[in-house]
N, C-alpha and C positions, 0 to 999 in steps of 0.2 A: 961678123965675129963673134964667137963665143966668148964670153965672160967668165972668169973665175968668180967664186962668191966674193973674195976681197977685191976684185976689180969692179964687181957690180956696186959693192958698198962705197967705192971711192968715186964713182961717178954720181951720187947723189949729194944735194945740198939742201938738208933738211930746213935750216933757217930761211933759205932764201924763199921755199915753198909757201912758208907761214906769212910771207911778206906780199904775195900773190894776192891782187885785189879781188873783192867779190866780182867785179864785172869781167875780170880777166878770167876767172875760174867758169864763169858761164860761157864765155867765148870759147874755152878749152872743152867743155862739153859738148858745146855745138859742133866744134871741130872733130870730135871723135865720133860724134853721131854721123856725120859727113863720111869720116874715114869707114864706118861701119857699112854705109851703102856702097862705098867705092870697092872695098875688098871682102864684102859679105860673100859672093859667089866662091872666091878663091877659099875662104875660110871654110865654107860648107864642103867643097870638094874635097879638102884635105881630111876633114873630119870624116867623110864618108869612105873614102879610100882606106884609112886606118881600120875602121869596123869592118868593112867587107874582106879586107885582108886577113883580119882575125878570124872572121866567121867561115871564110872560103866560099862564100857566094854574094852576088849582087843583090843585098838586101836593103841596103841603105842608099837613098838618093842624095844629090846634092842639097836638095831642099830640107831633107831631113837633118843634113849636116848643119844648114843654116838656123833651122829651128832650135837644134839642140846646142847650138853655140851662141847666136846673137841674141835670143829672146830674153835670157836671164838677165844678161849684162845691159840690154836695153831697158829692161824695168829699173835697175838700179841706177843708170844714167838718168831716166826721167824723174825718179824720185829725188835725185841730186838737184836736178834743176828746179824740182819744185820747192825745196829746202832753201835754195840760195835766191830764188826768185822772191819767196816770202820774206827773207831776210832783208832783200833790197827793198821791198815795197812797205814793209812794216818796221823793219828794224828788230824783228823778234822770230823765233823759231816757230814752226807751224805748231798749232795747239793742237792736243788730242780732242776727239769727241766728247769725252768724259772721263773723269776720275772719280772713282768710288772707294772709300775706306771699308775694308772688310773685317777689320779688328785686327789685334795683335801685331799692328805695325804693318800689315799686308794691304796694299793698294791695288785694285783692279782698273786698268788704262785701257780705254777704247781707242785703238790707233788705225783701224781699218772699216770703212773706207774714209779716208781724209783728203786726199788729192781729187781734183775733179775727174781725172781719167779712171781712178778707182770708183769713184761713185757712180760713173756712168756703166762700169763694167761688173761691179759687184753683185747685182740683183739683190738677194736677201743675205749675203754673206756678211758677218761681222768678225772683227779680229780684236783680241785683248792680250795685253800683257799683264802679268802679276808680278810685282816687285815688292822686296821687303824695304820699309822705309818711306819717307815722304818723296814722292817723284819730283826731280828737278830736270830741267831741260838746258843743256849747255850748248852754245854755238860752237860751231867747228874753229871758229876764229879764235876762241878762247882757248883751246887746246894747245898744250906745248908741242914743239918740234921733236922729232924722232924718226925712227927707223923701224919698220916692221918688215920681217921676212914672212913671205908668203909661199908655202910648198903646195902646189896646186894638186888638185884631185885627179885621179885616173879615169873616172866616169864621165867626167865632163871638163872640158878644155877651157870653158868660161868662168873665168875667176871673179866673181863678184867681190869676194873678200878684198882684192886689190882696190877696186873702186871704193868701196866702203872705208878702207883705211885712208885712202888719201883725200876723200872729199867729206867724210863724216867725222875722222879722227884727226886730220890735219897732220898725218905723218907721210913721211915717203916711204917707197916701198922696193924692196928686192923680190921680184919673182922668180920662183923656179919652177917649170912645168914638171909633170909627170912624163915618165919616158914616153908613155903611149902619145902623149900630146905634144911631141917635140916639134913636128911640122906645122901644126895648128899654131903654136906659141909664136913661131917665126912671123905668121900673119897678124897676130896678135900684136907684135911689136910694131907692125907698119899703122894698126889702128889707133894704138896708144902713143903714136910718135909725138903729139904736143905735150905730153906729159914727160915722155923721154928727155925731150928738147929743154924744158925747164928742169931738169935734174929731179924731177920727183918720182921717177920710176925707172928702174933698170932691170935686165933680165940675165940671171945667171943660167949656165949651161946645166942640163939635166944630171950630168955626173958629179956636181958640186953638193949633193945633198948634205953629207956629213961636214963639209966645210962651212955649209950656209948656217947650220945651227950652233956653229963654234965661233961664229964672228963675235968680236967686242963690239959694243955699241949698240946692241940690238934692244928695243923696247919690248918686243914681244915676238912669239912666232905663231902664225896662223898655219893651221895644218888639218888637211882632209885626207882620212885615210883609216888604216886599222887601229884598233885597240892596242896590237902588238908593238907597232912602229911608234905610237904617240908615247908609250911607257918607255921605249928605248930613247926617244927625244928627251923626256923628262929626266931619265936618268944620266944623261950626257951632258946637261946645259942647266945653269941657274936661270936662264931666260923664261919668264912667263911664257907658258902655252896655252894657245886657246885652240881647241880642236873640234872637229865634227868627225865622228867616228860611226862605224856600221851599227845597225839596229834593226830591231823588228818591230814596226809600228802597227799598233792594232786599230782595226776600224769595227765599230759597233753597229750592225744592221739593227735598226729598231723597227718594229712591225708597224707601230703607228697606232691612231685611234678608230682606224677603219681598213678594210682590206685594200691591197694595193690592186691596181688595175693591171691588166695583163702588159699594156703598154709600160706601165711604171717598173714592173719587175724585169722587163727586157731592157729598159734603158739603164737602169742601176746595174743590170749585171753586166752590159756592155761598157759601162763606165768603170767598173772593177777590173774587169778582163784588161781594159786599154790602160789603165794605171799600172798594171802589174807587168804587161808588155813593154810598157814605154821605155826607150834606151836600151832594149835588150834585158830589161828587168834591173838595170843598174841605175835606179833612181834614188837618190838618198831618203828622200821622205816618202816614199811611196809605201801604202800600207801592205804587209805581207801576211798579217793574221785578221781575218775577218771572222767576227763572233755573232753567231746567230741563236736564237732561242729555240729550245725542241719543242717548246708549247705554240711556236707562232704555226699556225695551220697552213700557210702559203711557203714554208720553209722549203719542202721538196721541190716545189715548183720554181723556187729561187735558186736552188742549187743545179736545178736542170737548166735553167737560163743561164747560169754561169757556164756550165758545161758547153751548151750551144755557143755561146759568145765566144768561147775560148777556141772551138773547131771552126767557127764561121768568119772570125775577122781575121786579118791579112797575117802572115808570117812575120815575126820580127826574131833576128838572130842573137842568142846572148854571146856577147864579144869578150867578155871582160876575162882575163887570165885567170885560171885555177877554178873557172866554174864547174867544169866536169867533175872535178874533184869533190866539190860541194855537193853538186847534183847527187853524186853516187853514195855519199854519206848521208844525205836527207833520205833517199831511197833505201838505205839499209836500216835506218831508225823508223821508217814509215813504210814499210813493205806493203800496207794496204792502199798506198797512193796510186791514183789514177794518173795515167799518161795519155794526154790528149794532143792529138796532132792536127796540123791545119794545112790547107792548100795541098791536099794529098801527099803529104810528108815529104814533099820534093826539096825541100830546103833544110840543110843542115843545121842543127844546134837552135831548132824553133818550137820544141814541144813545149807543152805546158803541163806542169804537175799539180796536181790537186789532192790534198791529203784531209780527209774529215776525220776528228779526233772528238771523241766524247770526254768532256771533263766535268766535274762536279765544283760548283762554286757555293759560298754560303748563301742560303735562301733561295737560290735558284741553280737549276740546271740548263747549261747551255753546251752549245756544240762550236767547238773552233773550226773554222775552215782555214786551212793555209793553201794559199795559191801561190805557187812560184814557177818562174819560167827558167829552165835550165837548159845547159847544154846536154845533148843526148850522148 
């Protein structure tokens, strides 16, 4: 049964969730993991069918759908388990690896890798947060009850915000899916049934977007989408909005202190292209602008390797609505752009657009390489 926004609000019991014990919460997390294994294939199939329908070709498999929905949520579930297990064993929140004062009230916190699984998989990666004011950790159990409305993203149906709000912020959640993810959201309802049963989570119908943000009693709205819609939400409610919106993330290609080997150039080019093609180009954090130095002697070899990787890796279709219009606008503004096809151009909406732009910056001349995957 599809719930209105108000009906979804009425299904929640914020105070009851704050009284759920640490041990029971760990069991809830384990039950969700079991449901992910039980319903994972159904979820992946629904995801793949949606994307293939929009692309007009069978480019996404059930396995693709599972990877693009389950992995992100599984990671946050694992993180939640780590936090709660640490609380159970020590009575304290997990400690960061280091905290360093940078001056002017700014602190740098080394937060990754901390959990054992992260330490095993991180290789040489390190993650830091920079915050203003002396860092303090607060247990989820010390946070007040409340309700957060989560307006889901269109490019991913996996709502990690929901898990974070419930297990890290101690809040109950109304989740409303993007219209593209209406079918996968029905599967997520099965997966998150342990939270629904405890009145910590409810699902509102996709048609109740406006009603959702107008609800009385919300502590915050979590929104993923466009800047225009975020501004509309802020103009229509006094409820605090936390939003993730579209952007253009840069990646700087550093020549290094020695020449790259041919294998290193090939590997890095394939990595860049894979990131750009991932999920049909609709990935929130993927770099879209790659910056290289014109003084790098291997620059042309690197760019040729990017071209080869774009042509030689498998086709991935851009499925997100209005991508065609964005692509045409990009090409109109960058007439020098190269259009690279793959797999003999047999699949629609799968070409790779590469634009090289010379720009000047203080003290250095660099080239901006803008790699995009657009609908044809």
